[in-house]
N, C-alpha and C positions, 0 to 999 in steps of 0.2 A: 198918060204916057203917068201919070200922080199914081193910076193903081198901079201900077209897075216898080214905084220909090214907095209902095206900100207894101208891095211884093216883097221886097228884097228886104225891110227893116225886119220885116217880121222870119225871113229866114235868117236873120243876121241874128238875130232876140235866138229865136227859138237855139243857135247853132255857140254861142259865145252861155247861155244856163247850161246845155244840156255837157257841156264841158267839164261842170262842176262835180268830181267825183268824193258826193259825199255816202253816205242815209247811213237811215236812224237806224238809232243802236237796239238791236234784237236778241235778247237771254238766248232763241233761241237758233238762229243762225249761228252766232259767238259757238256754244258748247257742242256745230254741228261737225262732227269731226267723221266725215264721209275721208274718203280715197284719195279727194287732190287737198283737204284739204291747208296744207300751207303753200301752200302755193294758188288756194283760193286768195283774192282779194275783201272781202266779205267784212275784215276784222280791220284789217288796216283803213277801211270808207268806213266802217264805224267809231274808231275808236276813239275821233273828235266830238262826237254827240255822245260818246257814252262820259266823257272828263266831262261837255259842257252841259251837258245834264243833270244827270245820276249824284251826281255832289259828293262825291268817295268820300275825300276826309270828315270825320270822324264816321265810319261806317266800321257793323264790326268786321273781324274775320266771315262769321256763315253767313253775314247776311252779303258780302264780297265775293264768295263759297256759293250764296241764291242766285248771286248774280252773274257771275264768272262762269261757276263750276270748278273743277278744283281745278288749282296753279299745274304748270306745267311742270317747274320746277319752285323748287323751297330754302331758305337759305339764313336759317337764323330767322328774322323776323320780315323778310324780308318776300311775298312771292311772284313768280315771275312766272307771265302770259304768254306764251306766241304769238304773234300776230303774225306775219307774212316774211314768205322769203324770197327772192327773184333768181332764176337761171338766166345764165345765157349754153354757153359750146360748152364749156365747163361742167364736174360733176360740184361745183363748190357754192354754193354760192352767192350772188353780188352782190344781195340790199337781203336782210335778217332786220326787221323790229320784233323790241315784244317791248310787254307796260312793266311795269315795278313798281308795285305797289307794297311800302313800305310799313309796320305795324309799328305804334311804340307804348305805352300803357295802357293798360285792360286790354289788351289784340284790338285795339281801333287805330285805323289808317292815323296814321302820321302825314305822309305824302306821298308822291306818285308821278314817276318819268316811263319817260317813251324813249327807248333803248334803242339807236339805234349801228348797224355796224355795217 
C-alpha cells in the first residue's frame, strides 16, 4: 500500500512539474524563421526567461539586434518583435503577442513591454 502511495505521489509530481510551460531563452531558436514560426510557441515560452535573465534595460540597439535579430517592425524609438499568433477556425488570429522595446538616449533600452491583443 505504501508503495502505491509513493508511486501515485511521484506521478502527481511529474504531471504538475511538466505543466510548467517555460523555455530557457536561446537566441538561435528565437531567430529561427522556419515555415511555421508565427504559430510555433517557442518565443512565447522563452520570453519570460529572456526578460528575467537577459537584463534588457541599458542594452544598446546593436546588442538587442545581436540577441534578438532584426526587429519585425520599427516605429520611432521602438522595436517590435513578434512573439506568437493563435488561430482557431477563422483566418484572423484570436490572440497575438509581441515584445516592444523602447530606446532612450544614446540608443539604450529604456523599457520593454509585452503587448497582447
